[in-house]
C-alpha atoms as a printed R data frame, in Angstrom:
    type eleno elety resid chain resno       x      y       z
1   ATOM     1    CA   MET     A     1   0.000  0.000   0.000
2   ATOM     2    CA   ILE     A     2   1.260  3.466  -0.903
3   ATOM     3    CA   LYS     A     3   1.601  5.609   2.217
4   ATOM     4    CA   ARG     A     4   3.349  8.713   0.905
5   ATOM     5    CA   ILE     A     5   3.386 10.671  -2.347
6   ATOM     6    CA   THR     A     6   5.727 13.518  -3.216
7   ATOM     7    CA   ILE     A     7   4.818 15.914  -6.010
8   ATOM     8    CA   ILE     A     8   7.584 18.200  -7.228
9   ATOM     9    CA   VAL     A     9   6.539 20.917  -9.668
10  ATOM    10    CA   LEU     A    10   9.311 22.034 -12.005
11  ATOM    11    CA   ASP     A    11   7.624 25.386 -12.379
12  ATOM    12    CA   SER     A    12   6.990 26.334 -16.041
13  ATOM    13    CA   LEU     A    13   8.707 23.374 -17.757
14  ATOM    14    CA   GLY     A    14   6.133 22.997 -20.547
15  ATOM    15    CA   ILE     A    15   6.600 20.458 -23.328
16  ATOM    16    CA   GLY     A    16   4.860 22.018 -26.324
17  ATOM    17    CA   GLN     A    17   1.926 24.182 -27.322
18  ATOM    18    CA   LEU     A    18  -1.609 23.164 -26.457
19  ATOM    19    CA   PRO     A    19  -4.149 22.968 -29.306
20  ATOM    20    CA   ASP     A    20  -5.610 26.335 -28.252
21  ATOM    21    CA   ALA     A    21  -2.241 28.079 -27.790
22  ATOM    22    CA   ALA     A    22  -2.902 30.550 -30.615
23  ATOM    23    CA   LYS     A    23  -5.805 32.039 -28.617
24  ATOM    24    CA   PHE     A    24  -3.240 33.012 -25.980
25  ATOM    25    CA   GLY     A    25  -0.651 34.328 -28.442
26  ATOM    26    CA   ASP     A    26   1.488 31.247 -27.811
27  ATOM    27    CA   GLU     A    27   1.515 29.440 -31.141
28  ATOM    28    CA   GLY     A    28   4.757 27.539 -31.676
29  ATOM    29    CA   THR     A    29   5.845 27.581 -28.034
30  ATOM    30    CA   ASP     A    30   7.807 24.667 -26.580
31  ATOM    31    CA   THR     A    31   9.733 25.357 -23.384
32  ATOM    32    CA   LEU     A    32  11.702 22.092 -23.205
33  ATOM    33    CA   GLY     A    33  12.245 21.837 -26.964
34  ATOM    34    CA   HIS     A    34  13.523 25.393 -27.321
35  ATOM    35    CA   ILE     A    35  15.843 25.006 -24.341
36  ATOM    36    CA   LEU     A    36  17.296 21.973 -26.116
37  ATOM    37    CA   ASP     A    37  17.655 24.020 -29.311
38  ATOM    38    CA   ASN     A    38  19.841 26.496 -27.441
39  ATOM    39    CA   TYR     A    39  21.609 24.338 -24.870
40  ATOM    40    CA   LYS     A    40  22.933 20.767 -24.920
41  ATOM    41    CA   LEU     A    41  20.965 19.307 -22.009
42  ATOM    42    CA   ASP     A    42  22.655 16.573 -20.000
43  ATOM    43    CA   ILE     A    43  19.843 15.118 -17.869
44  ATOM    44    CA   PRO     A    44  20.399 11.337 -17.657
45  ATOM    45    CA   ASN     A    45  18.199 10.799 -14.611
46  ATOM    46    CA   LEU     A    46  15.119 12.532 -16.004
47  ATOM    47    CA   ARG     A    47  15.646 10.764 -19.315
48  ATOM    48    CA   LYS     A    48  15.954  7.432 -17.507
49  ATOM    49    CA   LEU     A    49  12.502  7.967 -15.980
50  ATOM    50    CA   GLY     A    50  10.994  8.653 -19.398
51  ATOM    51    CA   LEU     A    51  10.810 12.434 -19.765
52  ATOM    52    CA   GLY     A    52  11.989 12.229 -23.366
53  ATOM    53    CA   ASN     A    53   9.550  9.394 -24.161
54  ATOM    54    CA   ILE     A    54   6.495 11.570 -23.573
55  ATOM    55    CA   ASP     A    55   4.585 12.197 -26.780
56  ATOM    56    CA   GLY     A    56   6.027 15.308 -28.432
57  ATOM    57    CA   ALA     A    57   8.564 16.053 -25.700
58  ATOM    58    CA   ALA     A    58  11.683 17.713 -27.140
59  ATOM    59    CA   GLY     A    59  10.653 16.591 -30.611
60  ATOM    60    CA   GLY     A    60  11.636 13.000 -29.838
61  ATOM    61    CA   ARG     A    61  15.292 13.921 -29.342
62  ATOM    62    CA   MET     A    62  15.591 12.516 -25.790
63  ATOM    63    CA   ILE     A    63  13.987  9.078 -26.047
64  ATOM    64    CA   THR     A    64  15.445  6.275 -23.929
65  ATOM    65    CA   GLU     A    65  14.957  2.600 -24.769
66  ATOM    66    CA   GLN     A    66  13.861  1.279 -21.380
67  ATOM    67    CA   PRO     A    67  12.293  4.072 -19.301
68  ATOM    68    CA   GLN     A    68  12.142  3.303 -15.603
69  ATOM    69    CA   GLY     A    69   9.089  5.394 -14.738
70  ATOM    70    CA   ALA     A    70   5.537  5.944 -15.917
71  ATOM    71    CA   PHE     A    71   5.080  9.067 -18.021
72  ATOM    72    CA   GLY     A    72   2.607 11.175 -19.968
73  ATOM    73    CA   ARG     A    73   1.553 14.666 -20.943
74  ATOM    74    CA   PHE     A    74  -1.395 16.596 -19.570
75  ATOM    75    CA   CYS     A    75  -3.694 19.109 -21.257
76  ATOM    76    CA   GLU     A    76  -4.950 22.160 -19.352
77  ATOM    77    CA   LYS     A    77  -8.723 22.094 -19.084
78  ATOM    78    CA   SER     A    78  -9.018 25.460 -17.321
79  ATOM    79    CA   SER     A    79  -8.987 28.868 -18.971
80  ATOM    80    CA   GLY     A    80  -5.610 30.372 -18.239
81  ATOM    81    CA   LYS     A    81  -1.874 29.779 -18.099
82  ATOM    82    CA   ASP     A    82  -0.996 31.201 -14.713
83  ATOM    83    CA   THR     A    83   0.475 29.644 -11.598
84  ATOM    84    CA   ILE     A    84  -2.706 29.496  -9.537
85  ATOM    85    CA   THR     A    85  -4.835 28.069 -12.348
86  ATOM    86    CA   GLY     A    86  -2.201 25.421 -13.107
87  ATOM    87    CA   HIS     A    87  -1.645 24.304  -9.511
88  ATOM    88    CA   TRP     A    88  -5.333 24.417  -8.676
89  ATOM    89    CA   GLU     A    89  -6.115 22.215 -11.661
90  ATOM    90    CA   ILE     A    90  -3.379 19.754 -10.669
91  ATOM    91    CA   ALA     A    91  -5.116 19.579  -7.287
92  ATOM    92    CA   GLY     A    92  -8.589 19.116  -8.793
93  ATOM    93    CA   ILE     A    93 -10.162 22.510  -9.517
94  ATOM    94    CA   TYR     A    94 -11.495 23.647 -12.874
95  ATOM    95    CA   THR     A    95 -11.202 27.395 -13.451
96  ATOM    96    CA   ASP     A    96 -13.812 28.367 -16.034
97  ATOM    97    CA   VAL     A    97 -13.415 32.151 -15.933
98  ATOM    98    CA   PRO     A    98  -9.764 33.257 -16.046
99  ATOM    99    CA   PHE     A    99  -8.477 35.474 -13.275
100 ATOM   100    CA   LYS     A   100  -8.752 39.129 -14.237
101 ATOM   101    CA   THR     A   101  -5.618 40.687 -15.685
102 ATOM   102    CA   TYR     A   102  -4.545 44.318 -15.939
103 ATOM   103    CA   PRO     A   103  -2.442 44.806 -19.096
104 ATOM   104    CA   ASP     A   104  -2.877 48.603 -18.888
105 ATOM   105    CA   GLY     A   105  -2.220 48.833 -15.163
106 ATOM   106    CA   PHE     A   106  -4.633 48.964 -12.257
107 ATOM   107    CA   PRO     A   107  -7.552 51.449 -12.148
108 ATOM   108    CA   GLN     A   108  -6.793 54.912 -10.815
109 ATOM   109    CA   ALA     A   109  -9.482 54.716  -8.125
110 ATOM   110    CA   LEU     A   110  -7.921 51.537  -6.763
111 ATOM   111    CA   MET     A   111  -4.437 53.038  -6.748
112 ATOM   112    CA   GLU     A   112  -5.671 56.146  -4.930
113 ATOM   113    CA   GLU     A   113  -7.160 53.941  -2.219
114 ATOM   114    CA   PHE     A   114  -3.959 51.894  -2.122
115 ATOM   115    CA   THR     A   115  -1.958 55.099  -1.545
116 ATOM   116    CA   LYS     A   116  -4.373 56.249   1.145
117 ATOM   117    CA   GLN     A   117  -4.276 52.968   3.043
118 ATOM   118    CA   THR     A   118  -0.534 52.318   2.805
119 ATOM   119    CA   GLY     A   119   0.668 55.865   3.358
120 ATOM   120    CA   ARG     A   120   3.082 55.524   0.475
121 ATOM   121    CA   GLY     A   121   2.814 56.610  -3.116
122 ATOM   122    CA   TYR     A   122   3.601 54.311  -5.984
123 ATOM   123    CA   LEU     A   123   5.651 54.180  -9.167
124 ATOM   124    CA   GLY     A   124   5.049 52.170 -12.314
125 ATOM   125    CA   ASN     A   125   1.573 50.627 -12.311
126 ATOM   126    CA   CYS     A   126   2.298 48.940 -15.625
127 ATOM   127    CA   THR     A   127   3.113 45.586 -17.166
128 ATOM   128    CA   ALA     A   128   6.803 44.879 -16.718
129 ATOM   129    CA   SER     A   129   9.583 42.409 -16.051
130 ATOM   130    CA   GLY     A   130  10.378 42.412 -12.347
131 ATOM   131    CA   THR     A   131  14.136 42.544 -12.789
132 ATOM   132    CA   GLU     A   132  13.908 45.323 -15.355
133 ATOM   133    CA   ILE     A   133  11.490 47.564 -13.493
134 ATOM   134    CA   ILE     A   134  13.572 47.682 -10.320
135 ATOM   135    CA   GLU     A   135  16.463 48.919 -12.430
136 ATOM   136    CA   GLN     A   136  14.278 51.469 -14.231
137 ATOM   137    CA   LEU     A   137  12.502 52.819 -11.141
138 ATOM   138    CA   GLY     A   138  14.767 51.725  -8.299
139 ATOM   139    CA   GLU     A   139  16.618 55.029  -7.910
140 ATOM   140    CA   GLU     A   140  13.396 57.062  -7.801
141 ATOM   141    CA   HIS     A   141  11.874 54.589  -5.341
142 ATOM   142    CA   GLU     A   142  14.912 54.829  -3.091
143 ATOM   143    CA   LYS     A   143  14.776 58.645  -3.142
144 ATOM   144    CA   THR     A   144  11.024 59.053  -2.650
145 ATOM   145    CA   GLY     A   145   9.973 55.977  -0.683
146 ATOM   146    CA   LYS     A   146   7.205 55.297  -3.190
147 ATOM   147    CA   VAL     A   147   6.798 51.562  -3.805
148 ATOM   148    CA   ILE     A   148   7.047 50.037  -7.277
149 ATOM   149    CA   VAL     A   149   3.802 48.452  -8.493
150 ATOM   150    CA   TYR     A   150   3.670 46.306 -11.614
151 ATOM   151    CA   THR     A   151   1.846 43.385 -13.162
152 ATOM   152    CA   SER     A   152   2.231 40.842 -15.987
153 ATOM   153    CA   ALA     A   153   0.082 38.682 -18.242
154 ATOM   154    CA   ASP     A   154  -0.849 36.842 -15.033
155 ATOM   155    CA   SER     A   155  -3.444 38.108 -12.581
156 ATOM   156    CA   VAL     A   156  -0.871 39.601 -10.216
157 ATOM   157    CA   PHE     A   157  -0.368 42.830  -8.279
158 ATOM   158    CA   GLN     A   158   3.349 42.967  -7.505
159 ATOM   159    CA   VAL     A   159   4.937 45.374  -5.059
160 ATOM   160    CA   ALA     A   160   8.713 45.812  -5.208
161 ATOM   161    CA   ALA     A   161  10.767 47.700  -2.641
162 ATOM   162    CA   ASN     A   162  14.316 48.041  -1.367
163 ATOM   163    CA   THR     A   163  14.215 46.673   2.172
164 ATOM   164    CA   ASP     A   164  16.537 49.462   3.321
165 ATOM   165    CA   VAL     A   165  13.783 51.892   2.280
166 ATOM   166    CA   VAL     A   166  10.681 49.857   3.105
167 ATOM   167    CA   PRO     A   167  11.377 47.296   5.841
168 ATOM   168    CA   LEU     A   168  10.292 43.762   5.020
169 ATOM   169    CA   GLU     A   169   7.448 43.631   7.537
170 ATOM   170    CA   GLU     A   170   6.078 46.934   6.252
171 ATOM   171    CA   LEU     A   171   6.226 45.592   2.689
172 ATOM   172    CA   TYR     A   172   4.259 42.536   3.787
173 ATOM   173    CA   GLY     A   173   1.730 44.804   5.491
174 ATOM   174    CA   ILE     A   174   1.375 46.855   2.299
175 ATOM   175    CA   CYS     A   175   0.685 43.668   0.355
176 ATOM   176    CA   GLU     A   176  -1.892 42.531   2.905
177 ATOM   177    CA   LYS     A   177  -3.735 45.826   2.475
178 ATOM   178    CA   ALA     A   178  -3.560 45.458  -1.306
179 ATOM   179    CA   ARG     A   179  -4.923 41.913  -1.010
180 ATOM   180    CA   ALA     A   180  -7.954 43.228   0.892
181 ATOM   181    CA   LEU     A   181  -8.588 45.832  -1.829
182 ATOM   182    CA   LEU     A   182  -8.270 43.472  -4.782
183 ATOM   183    CA   THR     A   183 -11.686 41.850  -4.634
184 ATOM   184    CA   GLY     A   184 -14.990 42.309  -6.425
185 ATOM   185    CA   GLU     A   185 -14.617 44.582  -9.435
186 ATOM   186    CA   TYR     A   186 -10.869 44.762  -8.743
187 ATOM   187    CA   SER     A   187 -10.418 40.999  -8.359
188 ATOM   188    CA   CYS     A   188  -6.874 39.703  -8.724
189 ATOM   189    CA   GLY     A   189  -5.386 36.233  -8.308
190 ATOM   190    CA   ARG     A   190  -2.266 37.098  -6.334
191 ATOM   191    CA   VAL     A   191  -0.521 39.952  -4.588
192 ATOM   192    CA   ILE     A   192   3.242 39.396  -4.485
193 ATOM   193    CA   ALA     A   193   5.780 41.105  -2.243
194 ATOM   194    CA   ARG     A   194   9.027 41.554  -4.205
195 ATOM   195    CA   PRO     A   195  11.759 42.748  -1.820
196 ATOM   196    CA   TYR     A   196  15.201 43.564  -3.141
197 ATOM   197    CA   ILE     A   197  18.570 44.781  -1.898
198 ATOM   198    CA   ILE     A   198  21.558 46.485  -3.485
199 ATOM   199    CA   GLN     A   199  24.454 44.062  -3.690
200 ATOM   200    CA   ASN     A   200  27.778 45.118  -5.218
201 ATOM   201    CA   GLY     A   201  26.027 48.025  -6.912
202 ATOM   202    CA   THR     A   202  23.284 45.837  -8.421
203 ATOM   203    CA   ARG     A   203  19.647 45.578  -7.407
204 ATOM   204    CA   VAL     A   204  19.009 41.945  -6.491
205 ATOM   205    CA   ARG     A   205  15.662 40.412  -5.498
206 ATOM   206    CA   THR     A   206  15.826 38.442  -2.256
207 ATOM   207    CA   ALA     A   207  14.321 35.087  -1.295
208 ATOM   208    CA   ASP     A   208  11.822 36.846   1.003
209 ATOM   209    CA   ARG     A   209   9.132 36.987  -1.679
210 ATOM   210    CA   ARG     A   210   5.674 36.344  -0.292
211 ATOM   211    CA   ASP     A   211   2.480 35.584  -2.223
212 ATOM   212    CA   TYR     A   212  -1.023 36.478  -1.073
213 ATOM   213    CA   ALA     A   213  -3.484 34.413  -3.083
214 ATOM   214    CA   VAL     A   214  -7.232 33.959  -3.069
215 ATOM   215    CA   SER     A   215  -8.460 30.772  -1.409
216 ATOM   216    CA   PRO     A   216  -9.540 27.834  -3.572
217 ATOM   217    CA   PRO     A   217 -13.341 27.866  -3.989
218 ATOM   218    CA   GLU     A   218 -13.677 24.207  -3.014
219 ATOM   219    CA   ASP     A   219 -11.756 21.337  -1.433
220 ATOM   220    CA   THR     A   220  -8.769 20.023  -3.350
221 ATOM   221    CA   MET     A   221  -6.412 17.070  -3.233
222 ATOM   222    CA   LEU     A   222  -4.690 18.741  -0.274
223 ATOM   223    CA   ASP     A   223  -7.904 18.935   1.778
224 ATOM   224    CA   PHE     A   224  -8.858 15.339   1.019
225 ATOM   225    CA   VAL     A   225  -5.466 14.009   2.071
226 ATOM   226    CA   MET     A   226  -5.610 16.031   5.278
227 ATOM   227    CA   GLN     A   227  -9.219 14.986   5.963
228 ATOM   228    CA   SER     A   228  -8.147 11.359   5.673
229 ATOM   229    CA   GLY     A   229  -5.943 11.916   8.716
230 ATOM   230    CA   LYS     A   230  -2.666 12.300   6.861
231 ATOM   231    CA   HIS     A   231  -0.073 15.070   6.764
232 ATOM   232    CA   VAL     A   232   0.285 17.628   3.961
233 ATOM   233    CA   TYR     A   233   3.650 19.364   3.681
234 ATOM   234    CA   ALA     A   234   3.696 22.446   1.430
235 ATOM   235    CA   ILE     A   235   7.248 23.284   0.353
236 ATOM   236    CA   GLY     A   236   8.095 26.517  -1.456
237 ATOM   237    CA   LYS     A   237   5.221 28.698  -2.644
238 ATOM   238    CA   ILE     A   238   2.601 25.930  -2.446
239 ATOM   239    CA   ARG     A   239   1.224 27.318   0.811
240 ATOM   240    CA   ASP     A   240   0.758 30.735  -0.793
241 ATOM   241    CA   ILE     A   241  -0.866 29.339  -3.953
242 ATOM   242    CA   PHE     A   242  -3.541 27.573  -1.894
243 ATOM   243    CA   ASN     A   243  -3.682 30.327   0.744
244 ATOM   244    CA   GLY     A   244  -2.930 27.677   3.368
245 ATOM   245    CA   LYS     A   245  -6.066 25.662   2.603
246 ATOM   246    CA   GLY     A   246  -5.424 21.949   3.075
247 ATOM   247    CA   VAL     A   247  -1.887 22.499   4.393
248 ATOM   248    CA   THR     A   248  -0.797 21.061   7.723
249 ATOM   249    CA   GLU     A   249   2.776 22.372   7.584
250 ATOM   250    CA   ALA     A   250   4.402 24.957   5.306
251 ATOM   251    CA   ILE     A   251   8.149 25.100   4.665
252 ATOM   252    CA   HIS     A   252   9.801 28.197   3.150
253 ATOM   253    CA   THR     A   253  12.529 27.804   0.529
254 ATOM   254    CA   GLU     A   254  15.130 30.156  -0.889
255 ATOM   255    CA   SER     A   255  15.977 28.474  -4.198
256 ATOM   256    CA   ASN     A   256  15.466 25.354  -6.283
257 ATOM   257    CA   ASP     A   257  18.390 23.697  -4.541
258 ATOM   258    CA   ASP     A   258  17.018 24.607  -1.131
259 ATOM   259    CA   GLY     A   259  13.621 23.270  -2.194
260 ATOM   260    CA   VAL     A   260  15.191 19.921  -3.085
261 ATOM   261    CA   THR     A   261  17.063 19.842   0.235
262 ATOM   262    CA   LYS     A   262  13.886 20.630   2.209
263 ATOM   263    CA   THR     A   263  12.012 17.926   0.283
264 ATOM   264    CA   ILE     A   264  14.685 15.345   1.120
265 ATOM   265    CA   GLU     A   265  14.676 16.398   4.780
266 ATOM   266    CA   THR     A   266  10.903 15.981   4.859
267 ATOM   267    CA   LEU     A   267  11.108 12.555   3.219
268 ATOM   268    CA   GLU     A   268  13.416 11.511   6.038
269 ATOM   269    CA   LYS     A   269  10.630 12.151   8.567
270 ATOM   270    CA   LYS     A   270   8.162  9.469   9.632
271 ATOM   271    CA   PHE     A   271   4.684 10.350   8.373
272 ATOM   272    CA   GLU     A   272   1.940  9.316   5.987
273 ATOM   273    CA   GLY     A   273   0.575 11.733   3.433
274 ATOM   274    CA   LEU     A   274   1.667 14.228   0.823
275 ATOM   275    CA   ILE     A   275   4.674 16.420   0.120
276 ATOM   276    CA   PHE     A   276   3.851 19.116  -2.446
277 ATOM   277    CA   THR     A   277   6.914 21.086  -3.570
278 ATOM   278    CA   ASN     A   278   7.263 23.951  -6.019
279 ATOM   279    CA   LEU     A   279  10.655 24.797  -7.527
280 ATOM   280    CA   VAL     A   280  10.091 28.340  -8.757
281 ATOM   281    CA   ASP     A   281  13.533 29.309 -10.062
282 ATOM   282    CA   PHE     A   282  12.913 27.663 -13.445
283 ATOM   283    CA   ASP     A   283  10.095 30.147 -13.973
284 ATOM   284    CA   SER     A   284  11.194 33.273 -12.129
285 ATOM   285    CA   LYS     A   285  14.914 33.285 -12.897
286 ATOM   286    CA   TYR     A   286  15.043 31.781 -16.373
287 ATOM   287    CA   GLY     A   287  11.669 31.558 -18.098
288 ATOM   288    CA   HIS     A   288  10.541 35.107 -17.383
289 ATOM   289    CA   ARG     A   289  14.032 36.402 -18.068
290 ATOM   290    CA   ARG     A   290  14.157 34.572 -21.412
291 ATOM   291    CA   ASP     A   291  17.370 32.728 -20.585
292 ATOM   292    CA   PRO     A   292  17.367 29.284 -22.262
293 ATOM   293    CA   GLU     A   293  20.932 28.480 -21.249
294 ATOM   294    CA   GLY     A   294  20.327 29.348 -17.605
295 ATOM   295    CA   TYR     A   295  17.113 27.340 -17.717
296 ATOM   296    CA   GLY     A   296  19.001 24.376 -19.141
297 ATOM   297    CA   ARG     A   297  21.656 24.536 -16.419
298 ATOM   298    CA   ALA     A   298  18.900 24.687 -13.775
299 ATOM   299    CA   ILE     A   299  17.317 21.512 -15.154
300 ATOM   300    CA   GLU     A   300  20.719 19.824 -15.057
301 ATOM   301    CA   GLU     A   301  21.212 20.906 -11.440
302 ATOM   302    CA   PHE     A   302  17.885 19.344 -10.519
303 ATOM   303    CA   ASP     A   303  18.728 16.200 -12.479
304 ATOM   304    CA   ARG     A   304  21.964 15.761 -10.533
305 ATOM   305    CA   ARG     A   305  20.027 15.811  -7.256
306 ATOM   306    CA   LEU     A   306  17.192 13.566  -8.399
307 ATOM   307    CA   PRO     A   307  18.957 10.374  -7.193
308 ATOM   308    CA   GLU     A   308  19.178 11.906  -3.693
309 ATOM   309    CA   ILE     A   309  15.419 12.340  -3.677
310 ATOM   310    CA   GLN     A   310  14.907  8.762  -4.832
311 ATOM   311    CA   ASP     A   311  17.345  7.446  -2.193
312 ATOM   312    CA   ALA     A   312  15.293  9.189   0.526
313 ATOM   313    CA   MET     A   313  12.089  7.437  -0.558
314 ATOM   314    CA   ASN     A   314  10.611  4.419   1.215
315 ATOM   315    CA   LYS     A   315   9.403  1.282  -0.551
316 ATOM   316    CA   ASP     A   316   5.805  2.498  -0.201
317 ATOM   317    CA   ASP     A   317   6.518  5.969  -1.642
318 ATOM   318    CA   ILE     A   318   5.677  7.474  -5.024
319 ATOM   319    CA   LEU     A   319   7.392 10.472  -6.614
320 ATOM   320    CA   VAL     A   320   5.539 12.584  -9.179
321 ATOM   321    CA   LEU     A   321   7.474 15.156 -11.205
322 ATOM   322    CA   CYS     A   322   5.442 17.602 -13.273
323 ATOM   323    CA   SER     A   323   5.087 21.208 -14.393
324 ATOM   324    CA   ASP     A   324   2.209 23.710 -14.120
325 ATOM   325    CA   HIS     A   325   2.358 25.710 -17.401
326 ATOM   326    CA   GLY     A   326   5.015 26.746 -19.883
327 ATOM   327    CA   ASN     A   327   7.406 29.696 -19.972
328 ATOM   328    CA   ASP     A   328   9.200 29.356 -23.286
329 ATOM   329    CA   PRO     A   329  12.522 31.219 -22.891
330 ATOM   330    CA   VAL     A   330  12.682 32.097 -26.595
331 ATOM   331    CA   HIS     A   331   9.072 33.283 -26.933
332 ATOM   332    CA   SER     A   332   8.312 37.001 -27.299
333 ATOM   333    CA   GLY     A   333   7.626 38.974 -24.134
334 ATOM   334    CA   TRP     A   334   8.379 37.555 -20.707
335 ATOM   335    CA   ASP     A   335   5.198 35.775 -19.669
336 ATOM   336    CA   HIS     A   336   3.913 32.214 -19.288
337 ATOM   337    CA   THR     A   337   3.022 30.128 -22.331
338 ATOM   338    CA   ARG     A   338   0.020 27.857 -22.935
339 ATOM   339    CA   GLU     A   339   1.579 24.383 -23.120
340 ATOM   340    CA   TYR     A   340   1.157 20.748 -22.193
341 ATOM   341    CA   ILE     A   341   2.744 19.861 -18.876
342 ATOM   342    CA   PHE     A   342   4.794 16.717 -18.378
343 ATOM   343    CA   GLY     A   343   4.255 14.037 -15.765
344 ATOM   344    CA   VAL     A   344   6.809 11.427 -14.684
345 ATOM   345    CA   ILE     A   345   6.028  8.967 -11.881
346 ATOM   346    CA   THR     A   346   8.457  6.653 -10.118
347 ATOM   347    CA   GLY     A   347   8.662  4.379  -7.078
348 ATOM   348    CA   GLU     A   348   9.207  0.716  -6.311
349 ATOM   349    CA   GLN     A   349   5.531 -0.069  -6.885
350 ATOM   350    CA   ILE     A   350   5.231  1.838 -10.179
351 ATOM   351    CA   ILE     A   351   5.036 -0.073 -13.473
352 ATOM   352    CA   LYS     A   352   8.158  0.779 -15.449
353 ATOM   353    CA   GLY     A   353   7.769  2.166 -18.941
354 ATOM   354    CA   LYS     A   354   4.033  2.786 -18.661
355 ATOM   355    CA   ASP     A   355   3.019  5.389 -21.243
356 ATOM   356    CA   LEU     A   356  -0.041  7.310 -20.049
357 ATOM   357    CA   GLY     A   357  -0.329  9.084 -23.382
358 ATOM   358    CA   THR     A   358  -2.091 12.439 -23.475
359 ATOM   359    CA   ARG     A   359  -4.417 13.076 -20.530
360 ATOM   360    CA   THR     A   360  -7.300 15.534 -20.841
361 ATOM   361    CA   SER     A   361  -6.621 17.475 -17.632
362 ATOM   362    CA   PHE     A   362  -3.862 18.377 -15.190
363 ATOM   363    CA   ALA     A   363  -6.412 17.240 -12.585
364 ATOM   364    CA   ASP     A   364  -5.722 13.590 -13.391
365 ATOM   365    CA   ILE     A   365  -2.644 14.005 -11.186
366 ATOM   366    CA   GLY     A   366  -4.662 15.188  -8.185
367 ATOM   367    CA   ALA     A   367  -7.376 12.610  -8.810
368 ATOM   368    CA   THR     A   368  -4.754  9.852  -8.746
369 ATOM   369    CA   VAL     A   369  -3.044 11.138  -5.597
370 ATOM   370    CA   THR     A   370  -6.397 11.517  -3.837
371 ATOM   371    CA   ASP     A   371  -7.484  8.040  -4.937
372 ATOM   372    CA   ILE     A   372  -4.291  6.469  -3.584
373 ATOM   373    CA   LEU     A   373  -3.891  8.359  -0.310
374 ATOM   374    CA   THR     A   374  -7.570  8.195   0.700
375 ATOM   375    CA   GLU     A   375  -7.844  4.585  -0.528
376 ATOM   376    CA   GLY     A   376 -10.599  5.562  -2.925
377 ATOM   377    CA   ARG     A   377 -12.827  7.141  -0.274
378 ATOM   378    CA   MET     A   378 -12.609 10.688  -1.646
379 ATOM   379    CA   LYS     A   379 -12.568 12.212  -5.131
380 ATOM   380    CA   THR     A   380 -11.597 15.550  -6.606
381 ATOM   381    CA   SER     A   381 -14.358 17.360  -8.491
382 ATOM   382    CA   ILE     A   382 -12.544 16.916 -11.813
383 ATOM   383    CA   GLY     A   383  -9.880 14.559 -13.054
384 ATOM   384    CA   LYS     A   384  -9.675 10.841 -13.731
385 ATOM   385    CA   SER     A   385  -7.416  8.648 -11.609
386 ATOM   386    CA   PHE     A   386  -4.811  6.560 -13.419
387 ATOM   387    CA   ARG     A   387  -3.977  4.590 -10.281
388 ATOM   388    CA   SER     A   388  -4.824  1.246 -11.861
389 ATOM   389    CA   LEU     A   389  -2.555  1.996 -14.826
390 ATOM   390    CA   ILE     A   390   0.644  2.668 -12.904
391 ATOM   391    CA   ILE     A   391   0.683  0.518  -9.734
392 ATOM   392    CA   LYS     A   392   1.834 -3.088  -9.913
């Protein structure tokens, strides 16, 4: 009997455009394939599990003869390509109406109320790259104390500040006030605190980012696992994405590498239940910054540590590796891309080489996890379990 499942989300590692990608301006996108076009990936451990055997993955350039895991690709059923929509669907929620976005900035009335409540003015209020806007507006922010507000193609209200100008706790308080304002006609998926420092003359974002998300509208995989009397560890930004709903313990991380270390440390504990980890650097440091070589090196770094994760697993453990959307580092702009996500599953009780083909929803992952960890007693509202296809 499977007692523990670990899901690790390689944030934004899409494997090719979805059929409706053109509606999102993402025709021709392929995060993994375009990384491989620009960087010679050396990822033997991921390949061994069957990443390259997934239909369409990397154009068939990474196929291995005897894959050791089960594998497949998953289509997004929900309307959107953002972090919350992707993770929520993995966990069993269908998002019919996309979260509201603000390509022209946030309404003036909202920003006036934001200024009134926070006691600080603002700069920006536009769509921008986070690393670029702190360089463009950082000096003015540091002189005036006005915070930098920006958004993206996602439903996000981001607040950047130098922590020597706006102390971290004040920045968090500002974001909490913004979260309270961004409801109703001003609805927004996430408010994100983006603290930075000046290091060797360069403005550098710190690991103290904090997300303030809306709560899921219904119970998810996380709730069902917890309701079955088991533990749910949220590592990285998972706690923020689900606004704490269904989480029994949240663990902060500072990087991909730290996220892997915290996952291994958690696997070494005695418990039954779920570990849900997000490794955000793929997305935030390389996808959004359109850096295919850096993205490729980050995948290699994860691949080198994958055996450590597997060594920490028990005989009754399953490991699921997947993504949540795409972020093609050679696509125009700097935003997410509408792509298939990959899924690779391994563990001593998993059927080796099982090809799951193309699944109709990310939610099949959450449906399967819920089916296994609640022993079939609970079901997510969407998604079809593939439990019987992968377990010996």
